[in-house]
C-alpha positions in Angstrom: -2.8 8.6 4.7 -3.7 9.4 1.0 -1.8 6.4 -0.7 -3.9 4.0 2.1 -6.9 5.2 0.6 -5.3 4.7 -3.1 -4.0 1.5 -2.6 -7.3 0.3 -0.5 -9.6 1.7 -3.3 -7.9 0.6 -6.3 -7.5 -3.4 -4.5 -10.9 -3.4 -3.4 -12.3 -2.1 -6.7 -10.3 -4.7 -8.9 -11.5 -7.5 -6.6 -15.2 -6.0 -7.1 -14.8 -6.7 -10.7 -13.7 -9.7 -11.3 -15.7 -12.0 -12.8 -17.0 -15.3 -10.8 -14.7 -17.9 -12.9 -11.5 -15.7 -11.6 -11.9 -16.7 -7.9 -11.1 -19.7 -8.9 -8.0 -19.0 -10.2 -4.4 -19.0 -8.9 -3.5 -16.2 -6.8 0.1 -14.7 -6.7 -0.1 -16.3 -3.0 1.5 -19.6 -3.0 -1.2 -22.0 -2.4 -4.1 -19.8 -2.3 -6.3 -19.3 -4.9 -8.2 -15.5 -5.9 -11.4 -16.5 -3.3 -8.7 -17.3 -0.7 -6.5 -14.0 -0.8 -9.9 -11.8 -1.2 -11.0 -13.9 2.2 -7.8 -12.7 3.4 -8.2 -8.9 2.7 -11.3 -9.2 4.7 -9.3 -10.0 7.9 -6.9 -7.6 7.2 -9.8 -4.7 6.9 -10.8 -5.9 10.5 -6.9 -5.8 11.4 -6.9 -2.1 10.5 -10.4 -1.4 12.3 -9.3 -3.1 15.3 -5.9 -1.1 15.4 -7.1 2.4 14.6 -9.4 1.6 17.7 -7.0 0.6 20.5 -4.9 3.8 21.2 -2.0 4.2 23.5 0.0 6.7 25.3 3.2 4.7 25.0 5.3 6.3 22.6 6.0 4.4 19.5 8.4 1.6 19.4 7.9 1.0 15.0 7.9 2.9 12.2 6.2 1.9 8.3 9.6 0.2 7.6 10.4 -1.8 11.1 6.8 -2.6 11.2 8.0 -5.5 8.8 9.7 -8.3 10.1 12.1 -10.3 7.3 12.9 -13.8 7.0 14.1 -16.3 4.5 11.8 -19.2 4.0 9.3 -18.4 1.8 5.4 -19.3 2.8 4.7 -22.9 1.2 0.6 -22.5 2.0 0.7 -25.0 4.8 0.8 -22.9 7.7 -2.2 -23.4 9.7 -3.5 -19.7 9.4 -2.9 -20.1 5.7 -4.8 -23.2 5.8 -7.8 -21.6 8.0 -7.9 -18.7 5.6 -8.6 -21.4 2.5 -11.7 -22.8 4.5 -13.2 -19.4 5.4 -12.8 -18.8 1.7 -14.7 -22.0 0.7 -17.3 -21.3 3.4 -18.4 -18.5 1.0 -19.8 -20.8 -1.6 -20.5 -17.7 -4.1 -18.2 -15.3 -5.1 -21.1 -12.2 -4.4 -21.2 -12.8 -1.0 -17.3 -12.7 -0.6 -17.3 -9.2 -2.7 -20.4 -8.3 -0.4 -18.3 -8.8 2.9 -15.0 -7.2 1.5 -16.6 -4.3 0.2 -18.8 -4.0 3.4 -15.9 -4.3 6.1 -13.4 -3.2 3.6 -15.4 0.4 3.5 -15.6 0.9 7.4 -12.0 0.2 7.1 -11.5 3.0 4.9 -13.3 5.4 6.4 -11.7 4.6 9.8 -8.5 5.1 8.1 -9.7 8.7 6.7 -10.8 9.4 10.3 -7.6 8.6 11.9 -5.6 10.8 13.7 -1.8 9.9 12.2 0.0 11.2 15.2 -2.2 8.6 17.6 0.0 5.8 19.0 -1.7 2.5 18.1 -1.1 -0.7 19.3 -1.0 -3.9 17.5 1.2 -7.4 17.0 3.4 -6.4 20.4 4.1 -3.1 18.4 3.2 0.8 19.1 3.5 3.0 16.2 1.7 6.0 15.3 -2.0 5.6 13.2 -0.5 7.4 10.6 2.9 5.4 9.9 0.6 1.9 10.8 -1.4 2.9 7.6 2.0 3.1 5.6 2.7 0.0 6.3 -0.1 -0.6 5.1 0.3 1.0 1.4 2.9 -1.8 1.0 0.8 -4.3 1.8 -2.7 -3.4 -0.3 0.0 -2.9 -3.1 2.0 -6.3 -3.0 -1.5 -8.0 -2.2 -2.8 -6.2 -5.4 -0.1 -7.7 -7.6 -0.8 -10.9 -6.2 -4.4 -11.0 -6.8 -3.5 -9.9 -10.9 -0.6 -12.5 -11.3 -2.3 -14.8 -13.3 -5.5 -12.3 -14.4 -5.0 -11.1 -18.3 -5.8 -7.4 -18.9 -6.3 -6.5 -14.8 -5.6 -3.1 -13.4 -2.3 -2.6 -12.2 -1.8 -1.0 -8.6 -2.1 2.9 -8.7 2.0 4.1 -10.0 2.3 6.3 -6.8 1.5 3.2 -4.9 3.8 1.2 -6.5 6.7 4.0 -6.2 5.9 4.4 -2.6 5.9 0.6 -1.7 9.1 0.0 -3.8 10.9 2.8 -1.7 9.6 1.2 1.4 11.0 -2.2 0.0 14.5 -0.7 -0.6 14.7 0.8 3.4 13.9 -2.6 4.3 16.2 -4.3 2.2 18.9 -1.7 3.3 19.9 -1.4 -0.2 18.0 0.4 -3.8 17.1 -2.7 -7.0 18.5 -1.3 -10.1 16.7 1.9 -11.4 16.0 0.7 -14.8 13.5 -1.5 -12.9 10.0 -1.2 -13.3 8.5 -0.8 -9.6 6.7 -4.1 -10.0 10.0 -6.2 -11.0 11.3 -5.1 -8.0 8.5 -5.7 -5.8 7.7 -9.1 -7.3 11.3 -10.5 -7.1 12.8 -8.6 -3.7 9.8 -10.5 -1.9 10.1 -13.8 -4.3 6.5 -13.3 -5.8 8.9 -14.9 -8.8 12.3 -15.5 -8.9 14.9 -13.1 -10.6 16.5 -14.2 -14.0 20.3 -14.7 -14.4 20.5 -11.5 -16.1 18.5 -9.8 -13.1 20.4 -11.2 -10.5 23.8 -9.8 -12.0 21.9 -6.7 -12.4 21.5 -7.2 -8.5 24.8 -7.6 -8.0 25.3 -8.6 -3.6 21.8 -7.9 -3.0 20.6 -11.1 -4.8 22.4 -13.3 -1.6 19.6 -11.6 0.6 17.2 -12.1 -1.3 13.7 -13.0 -1.1 12.8 -10.9 1.9 10.0 -12.9 3.0 7.7 -9.9 4.6 5.9 -10.6 8.1 
């Protein structure tokens, strides 16, 4: 629960601190500008609010790791939902309006997470998991998107170190294998999820795991 708060606060703070011109720069998400990613975060925050107020008495079927589905086709930005996000982001017209909405809905999601019973099962996307596991899964979501946000921005603040470490550990659980210990967490996350290709040296270091990458999380 604490890492959820740290990762989400750091990401929202990073968005709030961006100058207007940075919203028109590319993000680390294929086909999305920074403004499109910020709009996606608004939608994510709404999902958190919806899920936390959708309790169930059904036993959990998933945890923070099995919450994630893994594909092998990287996104192209042409998916209808991706395209809808681009249109929604453009409708804000001014970055300050997008910042305001993210701050408003994002702060509410943060408060709801702080009030949630971590043992309470909740339902989302045809899955049932505890609130604690659901919020833990979002540590990986927020941390990856923080890396996406700053992918082409100079001097932007990195995600918190403890959130990078936890996200790497989760990705290694998803992969069923560890990334080279010498790799920084950022590189493990970016290469592991296809946010950048591995170099020839890195592919050698990865060994058999290289053939299974990228892990396209959904």
